Phi, psi and omega in degrees: 000322175305320179292325178294319177295317181295312180294324181293320184282334171302312180297319184281353196308312184291316179288326173303314183296317182302320186273328192252338192296336173256015190295327184296340178299333185250010184231081185298327182292319176298322179292325179292324177293319180290327172300318181296315179300310180302323176296311183298320181292317185044244182260021183287338180142194186292138169265124181266123169280093191267117190080047199287344183055226179286003172092009188293327177292313178304317181297315181303311182294323176301320181289349173250028170067019170275147173279129188226159164208176178218151180226135176214153180293326188273124173299320181302314176292327179294318179298317177294321181295320178291325180291321186279336185223066181296145181095355173249138178275125171236149181207159187276139172189160181256118187294344173278348182204075179279067189296336183271004184241128183281157175305148173052048179273337192232146173278339181206158175225127166258102179262078192271094188061016188272352175270012180301327177267003185266120181292157181304320179294343182258354182297321175304320178295320178294316180293322176299315177300318180297317180291327179298320185271001174271139170295157177300134185073013175291165188238132176252131165247114177244130179242151180199166173279133184270140178153188181232004185269169171232126183249127182255140180233124170267343184211132178224120179057042177064024176243127177293135181213172177219085189229132168254126181256115187259128174260155187224136172286146186301314184299324181298312181291323173300313182296318183292324176295315181288329171297324178285354175106008179278154169255123180288137174245308177221142175232118190231144174234153172217161173280160181289157169287185185292154183302340179277355178258319186200167173298140190281073177227149171288150183237149178237146182228118183236121172263129180220153185238138176290000000 
C-alpha cells in the first residue's frame, strides 16, 4: 500500500502542487494555527513539515522566521517542493518508519492533513515516530478531516491513482496521541470554508507536546 501511495502522488505531483501550493492564502484559520505552532516551538529547534507535499506549510513557517525542513513519501512532490521553495531542505521519507531521522531531531512537527493516507492500523506507528523525532518538550500540530469514513480514489484531477483518504474522529486521535506518550494541549475543530476553497469536511487541529 505504501508503494501505491508513493506512486500515486508521484503521478499527481505537478497537478497537486499547482492546486495546493497556494491554498494557505485562502485559509486564515490554518495560518493562525501555524502561527501558534511557531510561537509554541519558539527557539526549541527546527519545525518539520511532515508529509510536506509541495512545501507550502514549510514556506509559510519560514516566512515567519522559523527554522524548517520538509519530509514526504513522494519523490515527485519532493521535487516540486524543492523547485518551489529553494533554500528549504526537503527529503523523502515514510512517516511510519523515519529510519533516516535521528531521535530528538526537531523542536516541532506540522503534520498538516498528512495522516489522511495513513490507515488506522498504522496511526500508532506514525505517532510513535513523531514522538521519537521530537525533542523533549517539542510540539506537534496534527490536523485531519473529521469522520469515520474512508474514501477511495482511482482517479484524481484526471490522473489515475490508487489512494484511500482516511477520516478520523477527534476523540480517536486524542486517545492515540496519549497512548503514544504525548501530552495534549489544545484541541480545536472548525467547519469547512466555502466549496471553492476546500472539500466540505469538518477539520480538527490538535496541539500535543512530547
